[in-house]
SETOR-111987 format. One line per 4 residues: number of its first residue (from 1); for each residue y, z, x of N, C-alpha, C. Coordinates in Angstrom, 1 decimal. Each point is the difference from the previous one (the first is absolute). Layout:
SETOR-111987
NUM = Y:Z:X:Y:Z:X:Y:Z:X ~ ...
END
This chain:
SETOR-111987
1 = -20.8:-64.1:-58.4:1.0:1.2:0.3:0.7:-0.5:1.3 ~ 1.3:0.3:-1.1:1.3:-0.1:1.8:0.9:1.4:-0.6 ~ 0.7:0.4:1.3:0.2:1.3:0.2:2.3:-0.3:-0.1 ~ 0.3:-0.2:-0.8:1.2:0.4:0.1:1.0:1.2:0.7
5 = 1.1:-0.4:-0.1:0.9:1.1:0.4:1.7:-0.2:-0.9 ~ 0.3:1.5:-0.3:1.2:-0.4:-0.8:1.1:0.4:1.0 ~ 1.2:-0.5:0.0:1.3:0.4:0.7:0.5:1.2:-0.9 ~ 0.1:0.6:0.1:0.4:1.4:-1.2:2.1:-0.4:-0.2
9 = -0.1:0.1:-0.5:1.6:-0.7:-1.2:1.3:1.4:1.0 ~ -0.8:0.8:0.6:0.8:1.1:0.4:0.1:0.0:1.3 ~ -0.8:-1.0:0.4:0.5:-0.4:1.8:1.6:-0.8:0.0 ~ 0.6:-0.2:0.7:1.1:-0.6:0.1:0.0:-1.6:0.1
13 = 0.2:-1.1:-0.2:-0.2:-0.7:-0.8:0.2:-1.5:2.0 ~ 0.7:0.9:0.6:-0.2:-0.3:1.8:-0.9:0.0:0.2 ~ -1.0:1.3:-0.1:-1.3:0.0:0.8:-1.1:-0.7:-0.7 ~ 0.1:-1.1:-1.0:-0.9:-0.6:-0.4:-1.2:-1.1:1.0
17 = 2.2:-0.7:0.9:-1.1:-0.7:1.1:-0.5:0.2:1.1 ~ 0.0:1.5:0.6:-0.6:0.1:1.3:-1.5:0.9:-1.1 ~ 0.2:0.1:-0.9:-0.8:0.7:-1.3:-1.7:-1.2:0.2 ~ 1.0:-0.6:-0.7:-1.2:-1.7:-0.1:-0.6:-0.4:1.5
21 = 1.2:-0.3:1.1:-0.9:-0.7:0.3:-1.0:1.1:1.3 ~ 0.4:1.8:-0.5:-1.2:0.4:1.0:-1.0:-0.2:-1.3 ~ 0.2:-0.4:-1.9:-0.9:0.2:0.2:-1.4:-1.2:0.1 ~ 0.4:-1.4:-0.3:0.1:-1.1:0.7:-1.4:0.3:1.3
25 = 0.5:0.8:0.9:-1.5:-0.3:1.2:-1.1:1.4:-0.4 ~ 0.1:0.2:-1.4:-1.2:1.1:-0.2:-0.9:-1.1:-0.5 ~ -1.0:0.5:-0.7:-1.2:-0.8:-1.1:0.3:0.4:-1.6 ~ 1.1:0.5:0.1:0.8:0.1:-1.7:0.0:-1.9:-0.3
29 = -0.4:0.1:-1.7:-0.2:-0.8:-0.4:1.9:-0.4:-1.0 ~ 0.0:0.5:-0.3:1.3:0.3:-0.3:1.1:0.5:0.0 ~ 1.6:-0.6:0.1:0.9:1.3:-0.1:0.8:-0.4:-1.1 ~ 0.4:1.0:-1.5:0.3:0.0:-1.4:1.6:0.9:-0.3
33 = 1.0:-0.9:-0.6:1.0:0.2:0.2:0.4:0.7:-1.0 ~ 1.2:0.5:-0.5:0.0:0.5:-1.3:1.3:-0.4:-0.2 ~ 0.6:-0.1:-1.4:1.2:0.1:-1.0:0.7:0.6:-1.0 ~ 0.6:1.6:0.7:-0.5:0.7:-1.0:2.1:0.1:-0.3
37 = 0.4:0.5:-1.0:1.0:0.1:-0.5:1.3:0.7:1.0 ~ 1.4:-0.7:0.7:0.3:1.1:1.2:-1.0:0.2:1.7 ~ -1.1:-1.3:-0.3:-0.3:0.5:1.3:0.0:-0.7:0.7 ~ -0.8:-1.1:-0.4:-0.1:-1.4:0.7:-0.8:-1.2:-0.3
41 = 0.5:-1.2:0.1:0.1:-1.5:-0.4:-1.7:-0.1:0.2 ~ -0.8:-0.7:-0.5:-1.4:-0.1:0.2:0.1:-1.3:0.2 ~ 0.8:-0.9:0.2:-0.3:-1.4:0.5:0.5:0.1:1.2 ~ 1.2:0.2:-0.3:0.7:0.1:1.9:-1.1:0.5:0.8
45 = -0.1:1.4:-0.5:-1.1:0.9:1.4:-1.5:-0.8:0.2 ~ -0.4:-1.1:-1.2:-1.4:-0.7:0.1:1.0:-1.1:1.2 ~ 0.6:-0.7:0.0:1.0:-1.1:0.8:-0.8:0.8:1.2 ~ 1.2:1.2:0.1:0.2:0.5:1.5:-1.3:0.5:0.6
49 = -1.1:0.3:-0.9:-1.1:0.6:1.2:-0.9:-1.7:0.5 ~ 0.1:-0.9:-0.8:-0.8:-1.0:-0.3:0.5:-0.9:1.2 ~ 1.3:0.2:0.6:1.1:-0.6:1.1:-0.5:0.4:1.0 ~ -0.2:1.6:-0.1:-0.4:0.7:1.9:-1.9:-0.2:-0.2
53 = -0.9:-0.1:-0.8:-0.9:0.0:0.2:-0.4:-1.2:-0.3 ~ -1.8:0.0:0.8:-0.5:-1.7:0.1:-1.2:0.3:-0.9 ~ -0.6:0.8:-0.1:-1.6:0.4:-0.4:0.1:0.5:-1.3 ~ 0.8:1.2:-0.7:0.1:0.8:-0.8:0.1:-0.4:-1.2
57 = -1.0:0.3:-1.6:0.6:-1.1:-1.1:0.8:1.6:-0.6 ~ 1.8:-1.1:-0.4:0.7:1.4:-0.7:-0.5:-0.2:-1.1 ~ 0.2:1.3:-0.7:0.0:0.2:-1.8:1.5:0.4:-0.3 ~ 0.0:-0.8:-1.2:1.5:0.8:-0.4:-0.5:1.0:-1.1
61 = -0.2:1.0:-0.3:-0.2:1.0:-1.1:0.9:1.0:0.1 ~ 1.0:-0.3:-1.7:-0.3:-0.9:-0.2:1.8:-1.1:-0.6 ~ 0.2:-0.8:-0.9:1.1:-0.5:-0.3:0.1:0.1:-1.4 ~ 1.0:1.0:-0.8:0.0:0.2:-0.6:0.7:-1.5:-1.4
65 = -1.1:0.1:-1.1:0.2:-1.6:-0.7:1.4:0.2:-0.6 ~ 0.6:1.0:0.0:1.3:-0.6:-1.0:1.4:0.0:0.7 ~ -0.1:0.5:1.3:0.6:-0.5:1.0:0.0:-0.9:0.6 ~ -0.8:-1.3:-0.3:-0.3:-1.9:0.9:-0.2:-0.5:-1.2
69 = 0.8:-0.6:0.2:-0.3:-1.8:-1.0:-1.2:-0.5:0.9 ~ -0.7:-0.7:-0.8:-1.4:-0.1:0.5:0.2:-1.5:0.8 ~ 0.7:-0.6:-0.5:0.5:-1.0:1.2:0.5:0.0:0.9 ~ 0.7:0.8:0.3:0.6:0.5:1.7:-1.0:0.9:0.3
73 = -0.6:1.0:-0.2:-1.6:0.5:0.0:-0.3:-0.8:1.1 ~ -0.5:-0.8:-0.9:-0.9:-1.5:0.7:0.2:-0.5:1.5 ~ 1.4:-0.4:-0.5:0.6:-0.2:1.4:-0.1:0.5:1.0 ~ 0.4:1.0:-0.1:0.0:1.0:1.0:-1.5:0.4:0.6
77 = -1.3:-0.3:-1.3:-1.0:1.0:0.8:-0.4:-2.2:0.3 ~ 0.1:-0.7:-0.1:0.1:-0.8:0.6:0.1:-1.0:1.3 ~ 1.8:0.5:0.3:0.5:0.0:1.2:-1.2:1.0:1.2 ~ -0.1:0.5:-0.2:-1.2:1.8:0.8:-1.2:-1.0:0.0
81 = -0.5:-0.2:-1.3:-1.5:-0.6:0.2:0.0:-1.1:1.1 ~ 0.9:-1.3:0.1:0.4:-1.2:0.2:0.4:0.1:1.4 ~ 0.7:1.2:0.4:-0.2:0.8:1.8:-0.8:0.7:0.6 ~ -0.6:0.7:-0.7:-0.9:0.6:0.2:-1.7:-0.2:-0.5
85 = -0.2:-0.7:0.0:-1.3:-0.3:-0.8:-1.0:0.4:0.3 ~ -0.7:0.7:-1.5:-1.1:1.4:-0.2:0.3:1.0:0.7 ~ 1.3:0.1:0.0:0.2:1.4:0.3:0.8:0.8:-1.4 ~ 0.3:-0.5:-0.8:0.3:1.1:-0.9:-0.8:-0.1:-1.2
89 = 0.3:1.9:-0.7:-0.9:-0.3:-1.4:1.6:0.1:-0.7 ~ 0.7:0.4:-1.3:0.5:-0.4:-1.0:0.1:1.3:-0.9 ~ 0.2:1.2:0.1:-0.6:1.1:-1.1:1.7:-0.5:-0.9 ~ -0.7:-0.1:-1.2:1.1:0.5:-1.4:-0.4:0.8:-1.3
93 = 1.5:0.9:-0.2:-0.6:1.0:-0.9:1.4:-0.1:-1.3 ~ -0.3:1.0:-0.6:0.8:0.4:-0.9:1.3:0.6:0.2 ~ 0.1:0.5:1.4:0.8:0.8:0.2:-0.3:1.6:0.0 ~ 0.8:0.7:0.0:-0.6:1.6:-0.5:1.3:-0.2:-1.4
97 = -0.1:0.7:-0.9:0.4:0.1:-1.5:2.1:0.7:0.2 ~ -0.5:0.4:0.5:1.7:1.5:0.4:0.4:-1.3:0.6 ~ -0.1:-0.5:1.2:0.9:-0.8:0.8:0.3:-1.6:-0.5 ~ -0.7:-0.3:-0.8:0.2:-0.7:-0.3:1.0:-0.2:-1.5
101 = 0.4:1.3:-0.3:0.5:-0.1:-1.3:1.2:0.7:1.2 ~ 0.5:0.2:1.1:0.9:0.9:0.6:0.7:-1.1:0.5 ~ -0.7:-1.5:-0.2:0.8:-1.1:1.3:0.3:-0.7:-1.9 ~ -0.2:0.2:-1.0:-0.3:-0.4:-1.0:-1.0:-1.7:-0.1
105 = -0.6:0.0:0.3:-0.9:-1.1:0.1:-1.6:0.7:-0.7 ~ -0.2:0.6:-0.6:-1.1:0.6:-1.2:0.1:-1.8:-1.4 ~ -1.5:0.2:0.3:0.1:-1.2:-1.3:-1.2:0.6:-0.8 ~ 0.7:-1.0:-1.2:-1.0:0.5:-1.8:-1.6:0.2:0.6
109 = -0.3:-1.1:0.8:-1.4:0.1:0.1:-0.4:-0.5:1.1 ~ 0.0:1.2:1.0:-1.0:-0.2:1.9:-0.6:-0.4:-0.4 ~ -1.1:0.1:-1.1:-1.6:-0.4:0.8:0.4:-1.9:-0.1 ~ 1.0:-0.5:-0.7:0.2:-1.4:-0.4:0.7:-0.5:1.1
113 = 0.8:0.1:0.4:0.4:0.6:1.5:-0.8:-0.1:1.0 ~ -0.8:1.0:0.3:-0.6:-0.1:1.2:-1.2:-1.3:-0.5 ~ -0.4:-0.6:-0.8:-1.1:-0.8:-0.1:0.6:-1.4:0.4 ~ 1.4:0.2:-1.4:0.7:-1.1:0.9:0.2:-0.7:1.3
117 = 0.7:1.3:0.1:0.0:-0.2:1.6:-0.7:-0.7:1.5 ~ -1.1:1.0:-0.6:-1.3:-0.3:1.0:-0.3:-1.5:0.0 ~ 0.0:-0.2:-1.4:-0.7:-1.8:0.1:0.9:-0.5:0.5 ~ 1.1:-0.1:-0.1:1.0:-1.4:0.0:0.1:0.2:1.7
121 = 0.0:0.9:0.7:0.3:0.4:1.1:-1.0:-0.3:1.1 ~ -1.0:-0.2:-0.8:-1.4:-0.5:0.4:-0.4:-1.8:-0.1 ~ 0.6:-0.1:-1.1:-0.2:-1.3:-0.4:1.2:-0.9:1.1 ~ 1.2:0.7:0.1:1.1:-0.6:0.8:-0.3:0.1:1.8
125 = -1.1:0.9:0.4:-0.6:-0.3:0.6:-1.1:-0.9:0.8 ~ -0.7:-0.1:-1.5:-0.5:-0.9:0.6:0.4:-1.5:-0.2 ~ 1.2:0.0:0.3:1.1:-1.2:-0.5:-0.5:-1.2:-1.5 ~ -0.2:1.1:-1.2:0.7:-1.1:-0.7:0.8:0.4:-0.7
129 = 0.8:-1.1:-1.2:0.9:0.2:-0.7:-0.1:1.6:-1.5 ~ 0.7:0.5:0.2:0.0:1.3:-1.3:1.3:-0.5:-1.0 ~ -0.9:0.0:-0.9:1.0:-0.2:-1.4:-0.5:1.6:-0.6 ~ 0.9:0.7:-0.5:-1.1:1.1:-0.7:1.3:0.6:-0.6
133 = 0.2:0.4:-1.5:0.7:0.6:-1.1:-0.8:0.9:-0.4 ~ 0.1:1.3:1.1:-0.6:1.1:-0.5:1.1:1.5:-0.5 ~ -1.2:0.8:-0.7:1.2:1.1:-0.6:0.7:0.4:1.4 ~ -0.1:0.0:1.0:0.8:0.6:1.3:0.6:-0.9:0.9
137 = -1.3:-0.8:0.6:0.5:-1.2:0.7:0.3:-1.2:-0.9 ~ 1.5:-1.1:1.1:0.0:-1.1:-1.0:0.0:-1.2:1.0 ~ -0.8:-0.6:0.0:0.7:-1.1:2.1:-0.5:-1.4:-1.2 ~ 0.6:-1.0:0.9:0.0:-0.9:-0.9:-0.4:-1.5:1.2
141 = -1.0:-0.3:0.1:-0.2:-0.3:0.9:0.4:-0.5:1.6 ~ 0.0:1.5:0.0:0.3:0.2:1.9:-1.5:0.2:0.5 ~ 0.5:-0.3:0.9:-0.7:-0.3:1.5:-0.2:0.0:1.8 ~ -0.7:0.3:0.6:0.5:0.1:1.1:0.0:-1.2:1.2
145 = 1.1:-0.5:0.8:0.0:-1.1:0.1:-1.1:0.8:1.7 ~ 0.2:0.7:0.4:-1.1:0.1:1.0:-0.3:1.8:-0.1 ~ -1.9:-0.7:-1.2:-1.0:1.2:-0.1:-0.8:0.0:1.2 ~ -0.6:1.2:0.8:-0.8:0.1:1.0:-1.2:-0.5:-0.3
149 = -0.2:-0.2:0.8:-1.8:-1.1:0.3:-1.1:1.1:-0.2 ~ 0.3:1.2:0.4:-1.2:1.1:0.1:1.5:0.7:-0.9 ~ -0.7:0.1:-1.7:0.1:1.1:-0.8:-0.2:0.9:0.2 ~ 1.3:1.6:-0.2:-0.8:1.2:0.2:0.0:0.8:-0.8
153 = -0.8:0.9:0.0:-0.9:0.6:-1.8:1.4:0.7:-0.2 ~ 0.0:0.1:-1.2:1.7:0.7:-1.0:-1.3:0.6:-1.0 ~ 0.0:1.7:0.8:-0.3:1.1:-0.2:0.6:1.1:-1.3 ~ -0.4:0.1:-0.9:0.9:1.2:-0.9:-0.4:1.1:0.3
157 = 1.3:1.1:-0.1:0.0:1.4:0.3:0.0:0.6:-0.9 ~ -1.2:0.4:-0.5:-0.1:0.7:-1.5:-0.7:1.3:0.1 ~ -0.2:0.4:-0.9:-0.8:1.3:-0.3:-0.5:0.0:-2.1 ~ 0.9:0.3:-0.6:-0.7:-0.1:-1.4:-0.8:-1.0:-1.0
161 = -1.1:0.3:-0.4:-0.9:-0.6:-0.6:0.4:-1.5:-0.4 ~ 1.3:-0.3:-0.3:-0.5:-1.1:-0.9:1.2:-0.6:1.2 ~ 0.7:0.3:0.8:-0.1:-0.8:1.3:-0.8:-0.3:0.8 ~ -0.6:1.0:0.7:-1.4:-0.2:0.7:-0.8:-1.3:-0.6
165 = -0.3:-0.1:-1.4:-0.6:-1.1:-1.1:1.0:-1.6:0.9 ~ 1.2:0.6:0.1:1.3:-1.2:0.0:-0.4:-0.6:1.2 ~ -0.3:0.9:0.8:-0.4:0.0:1.5:-0.7:-1.2:0.1 ~ -1.3:0.5:-0.1:-1.7:-1.3:0.0:0.1:-0.4:-1.0
169 = 0.8:-0.8:-0.6:0.2:-1.0:-1.0:0.5:-1.4:0.8 ~ 1.8:1.1:0.8:0.6:-1.1:0.5:0.5:-0.1:1.7 ~ -0.4:1.2:0.9:0.1:0.2:0.8:-0.6:-1.0:0.7 ~ 0.4:0.6:1.7:-0.8:-0.1:0.6:-1.0:1.2:1.0
173 = 0.4:0.2:-0.9:-0.3:1.8:1.2:0.5:0.9:-1.1 ~ 0.6:1.8:0.4:0.1:0.9:-0.6:0.1:1.2:1.0 ~ 1.2:0.3:-0.2:0.7:1.4:1.0:-0.6:1.0:-1.0 ~ -0.5:0.7:0.6:0.1:2.0:-0.3:1.4:0.3:0.4
177 = -0.1:1.5:-0.7:1.1:0.8:0.7:-0.9:1.3:0.5 ~ 0.4:0.8:1.3:0.0:1.0:0.7:-0.6:0.5:-0.8 ~ -1.5:1.2:0.3:-0.2:1.1:-0.6:-1.3:0.1:-0.7 ~ -0.1:-1.7:-0.4:-1.7:0.1:-0.9:-0.9:0.0:1.3
181 = -0.9:0.9:-1.1:-1.5:0.8:0.8:-1.3:-1.2:0.2 ~ -0.7:-0.1:1.2:-0.8:-0.6:-0.1:-1.2:-0.3:-1.6 ~ 0.1:1.7:0.0:-0.6:0.0:-1.2:0.2:-0.4:-1.3 ~ 1.6:-0.6:-0.3:0.5:-0.4:-1.2:0.3:-1.5:0.2
185 = -0.1:-0.4:1.3:0.3:-1.3:-0.1:-0.7:-1.0:-1.0 ~ -1.1:0.2:-0.2:-0.8:-1.2:-0.8:0.7:0.1:-0.9 ~ 0.4:0.7:-1.4:0.7:-0.2:-0.6:0.7:-0.7:-0.5 ~ 0.9:-0.5:1.4:0.9:-0.7:0.3:-0.7:-2.0:0.4
189 = -1.0:0.5:0.7:-0.5:-1.2:-0.3:-0.6:-0.7:-1.2 ~ -0.3:1.0:-0.3:-0.4:0.0:-1.6:0.7:-1.2:-0.6 ~ 0.9:0.8:-0.2:1.3:-0.2:-1.2:1.0:-1.4:0.5 ~ -0.2:-0.2:1.2:0.7:-2.2:0.9:-1.1:-0.8:-0.7
193 = -1.3:0.7:0.5:-1.5:-0.7:-0.8:0.9:-2.0:0.7 ~ 0.1:0.2:1.4:0.1:-1.0:0.6:-1.4:-0.5:0.2 ~ 0.0:-1.7:0.9:-0.8:0.1:0.9:-0.3:0.6:1.7 ~ -0.6:-0.2:0.6:0.1:0.4:1.0:0.7:-0.7:1.0
197 = 0.6:-0.7:-0.2:1.2:-0.5:0.7:1.1:0.3:-0.5 ~ 0.2:0.9:-0.8:1.7:0.7:-0.1:-0.3:1.4:0.5 ~ 1.0:-0.1:1.4:0.0:1.3:0.5:0.5:0.9:-0.1 ~ -0.8:1.3:0.1:0.9:0.6:-0.1:0.4:1.6:1.1
201 = 1.1:0.0:-0.1:1.0:0.7:1.0:0.4:1.6:-0.4 ~ -0.5:0.5:1.2:-0.2:1.3:-1.3:1.4:0.9:1.3 ~ 0.6:0.7:-0.6:1.1:0.2:1.4:-0.7:1.8:-0.2 ~ 0.1:0.9:1.4:-0.4:1.0:0.2:0.9:0.3:0.8
205 = 0.6:1.8:-0.2:0.8:1.2:0.9:-1.7:-0.2:1.0 ~ 1.1:0.6:0.8:-1.1:0.3:1.9:1.1:1.0:0.2 ~ -1.0:0.7:0.3:0.7:1.9:1.0:-0.6:0.1:0.6 ~ -0.1:-0.2:1.4:-0.3:0.5:1.1:1.0:1.3:0.8
209 = -0.8:1.0:-0.4:1.3:1.5:0.1:0.3:0.0:-0.5 ~ 1.0:1.3:0.0:0.4:1.1:-0.9:0.5:-0.5:-1.2 ~ 0.1:0.6:-1.0:1.0:-0.2:-1.5:1.3:0.5:0.3 ~ 0.7:-0.9:-0.2:1.2:0.4:0.0:1.2:0.1:-1.0
213 = 1.2:0.5:-0.5:0.3:-0.1:-1.2:0.4:-1.4:-0.8 ~ 0.7:-0.8:0.7:-0.1:-1.4:-0.1:-1.0:-0.2:-0.7 ~ -1.3:0.0:1.3:-1.2:-1.3:-0.9:-0.7:0.9:-1.5 ~ -0.3:0.9:0.1:-0.4:1.0:-0.9:0.9:-0.8:-1.4
217 = 1.5:0.6:0.0:1.2:-1.0:-0.9:-1.0:-1.2:-0.6 ~ 0.2:-1.2:0.7:-0.6:-0.8:-0.4:-1.0:0.1:-0.4 ~ -1.0:0.3:0.1:-1.2:0.2:-0.6:-0.4:0.3:-0.9 ~ 1.2:1.2:-0.6:-0.2:0.6:-1.5:0.7:-0.8:-0.3
221 = 1.2:-0.7:0.4:1.1:-1.4:-0.9:-1.4:-1.2:-0.1 ~ -0.3:-0.1:0.5:-1.1:-1.0:-0.7:-0.7:0.4:-0.8 ~ -0.7:1.3:-0.2:-0.7:0.6:-1.1:0.7:-0.4:-1.1 ~ 1.4:0.4:0.0:0.5:-0.3:-1.1:0.0:-2.1:-0.3
225 = 0.0:-0.4:0.7:-0.2:-1.3:0.3:-0.8:-0.4:-0.9 ~ -1.5:0.6:0.5:-1.1:-0.5:-0.5:-0.5:1.0:-0.9 ~ 0.6:0.9:-0.2:-0.4:0.9:-1.2:-1.4:0.9:-0.4 ~ 0.0:0.5:1.1:-0.4:1.1:0.8:0.4:0.8:0.1
229 = -1.3:1.1:0.7:0.7:1.2:0.9:0.1:-0.5:1.1 ~ 1.0:0.7:0.9:-0.1:0.0:1.6:-0.9:0.3:0.7 ~ -1.7:1.1:-0.8:-1.2:0.1:0.8:-0.4:-1.4:-0.3 ~ 0.3:-0.7:-0.5:-1.4:-1.2:-0.5:1.2:-1.0:0.6
233 = 0.5:-0.6:0.8:1.2:-1.0:0.8:-1.2:0.5:1.5 ~ -0.5:-1.6:0.3:-1.5:0.1:0.8:1.0:-0.6:1.0 ~ -0.5:0.8:1.7:1.1:-0.7:1.2:-1.1:0.4:0.9 ~ -0.3:-1.2:1.2:-0.2:0.3:1.1:0.7:0.5:0.8
237 = -1.2:1.6:0.1:0.6:0.6:0.8:-1.1:1.3:0.8 ~ 0.1:0.3:0.7:-0.6:1.1:0.7:-0.4:-0.3:1.1 ~ -0.9:-0.1:0.6:-1.0:-0.7:1.0:0.3:-1.3:0.6 ~ 0.4:-0.3:0.9:-0.1:-2.0:0.1:-1.2:-0.3:-1.0
241 = -1.6:0.3:0.6:-0.8:-0.6:-0.7:0.0:0.8:-1.6 ~ 0.5:0.8:-0.5:0.0:0.6:-1.4:1.2:-1.2:-0.7 ~ 1.0:-0.9:0.5:0.5:-0.4:-0.2:-0.2:-1.3:-0.3 ~ -1.0:-0.9:1.1:-0.1:-0.5:0.4:-1.5:-1.0:-1.4
245 = -0.6:1.4:0.2:-1.0:0.0:-1.4:0.6:0.0:-1.7 ~ 1.5:-0.1:0.6:0.8:0.0:-1.7:0.1:-1.2:-0.3 ~ 0.4:-1.2:1.2:0.2:-1.5:0.0:-1.4:-0.4:-0.5 ~ -1.0:0.5:0.6:-1.9:-0.6:-0.2:-0.1:-0.2:-1.7
249 = 0.3:1.5:-0.1:-0.3:0.1:-1.7:0.9:-0.7:-0.9 ~ 1.5:-0.1:0.4:0.4:-1.0:-0.6:-0.4:-2.1:-0.4 ~ -0.2:-0.5:1.6:-0.5:-0.7:0.0:-1.5:0.2:-0.7 ~ -0.9:0.9:0.5:-1.5:-0.3:-0.8:0.5:0.1:-1.6
253 = 0.9:0.7:-0.3:0.0:-0.1:-1.3:0.7:-1.1:-0.7 ~ 0.7:-0.7:0.7:0.6:-1.4:-0.8:1.5:-1.0:1.1 ~ 0.3:0.9:0.9:0.8:-0.6:0.1:-0.2:-1.1:1.4 ~ 0.8:-0.9:-0.4:0.3:-1.1:0.6:0.6:0.7:1.5
257 = 1.3:0.3:-0.1:0.8:0.0:0.7:0.8:2.0:-0.1 ~ -0.5:1.0:1.1:0.5:1.0:-0.5:0.9:0.3:1.5 ~ 1.4:-0.2:-1.2:2.0:0.0:0.8:-0.4:2.0:0.4 ~ 0.8:0.1:1.7:-0.4:1.3:-0.4:1.8:0.7:0.2
261 = 0.3:0.7:-0.4:1.4:0.5:0.4:0.5:1.5:0.0 ~ -0.5:-0.4:1.9:0.5:1.8:0.5:1.0:0.2:-0.5 ~ -0.2:2.0:-0.3:0.8:0.5:0.0:0.7:0.7:1.4 ~ 1.0:0.8:0.1:0.2:0.7:0.8:0.3:-0.5:1.4
265 = 0.2:0.5:1.3:0.7:-0.4:0.9:-1.5:-1.5:0.8 ~ 0.7:-1.1:0.6:-0.7:-0.1:1.1:-1.2:-1.2:-0.7 ~ 0.7:-0.8:-1.3:-0.7:-1.2:-0.8:-1.1:-0.1:1.1 ~ 0.6:-0.8:0.6:-1.1:-1.2:1.3:-1.2:1.2:0.8
269 = 0.7:0.9:0.5:-0.7:1.0:0.3:-1.7:0.1:-1.0 ~ 1.2:0.5:-1.1:-1.9:0.2:-1.1:-0.1:-1.1:0.1 ~ 0.7:-1.5:-0.7:-1.1:-1.0:0.4:-1.1:-0.2:1.1 ~ 0.2:0.3:1.2:-1.0:-0.7:0.8:-1.0:1.2:-0.2
273 = 0.3:1.2:-0.1:-0.9:1.2:-0.2:-1.3:-0.3:-0.9 ~ 0.6:-1.0:-1.5:-0.6:0.0:-0.9:-1.1:-1.2:0.4 ~ 0.7:-1.3:0.8:-0.9:-0.8:0.6:-1.1:0.5:0.7 ~ 0.3:1.2:0.7:-1.1:0.5:1.0:-1.0:0.2:-0.9
277 = 0.0:0.9:-0.8:-0.7:0.6:-0.9:-0.7:-1.3:-0.1 ~ 0.2:-0.9:-1.1:-0.6:-0.9:-0.7:-0.9:-1.1:0.9
END
């Protein structure tokens, strides 16, 4: 059971360095960086965090497949994995549909694109030569000159039933979005249908302190993304002990890694309080 922390997209990029260094001195296992349209790039953020830490695993959650040629993505991930062996986890997903259309990157078959991207990236990272004439991906005899010795896990950031099944079939793990309650997690695990070696990363909101208008708006927006009522979006909140109990329940329900996303001020302080309660 692993505990991760997300570096929130609303935090300035220049604060990532002190944030990562401070987190590296705690018992937290992972630091997760994000890639959302207009906010920040996931690969550059991961490279920065890896360069200024010595212990943390850094997860990318997630790179949208429509924005990434799989050969270039494998080259970037391979570089990071060689420079920082065993400390990288790479998430790939569909990307938010509206954002992909906004930048002219929407594709006819998102499921095919995701499967072909994940399978080709994993093969390239393993040092294989890849030729693929797929529905969305075309590669002709491509290989990495410097494949990583320690191959990083490639996870699918997904939530729909068909995408979950795809993840269980072709990825090393699955990343689930914030707001899923522990009681609702088993059906996701069932849809993935993978072996025990398949890592399940669950993002979870952490709110230790007063509810602010900004944090509530974020939760309400996530309700729309998940297709549920705002009251159904799960948050690790209340007392430190209650928040810790929420994390433990996610682990007990099948999460391999719980990556908390602190809401509101003093995210590192909230993480330290949660660690004490755990």
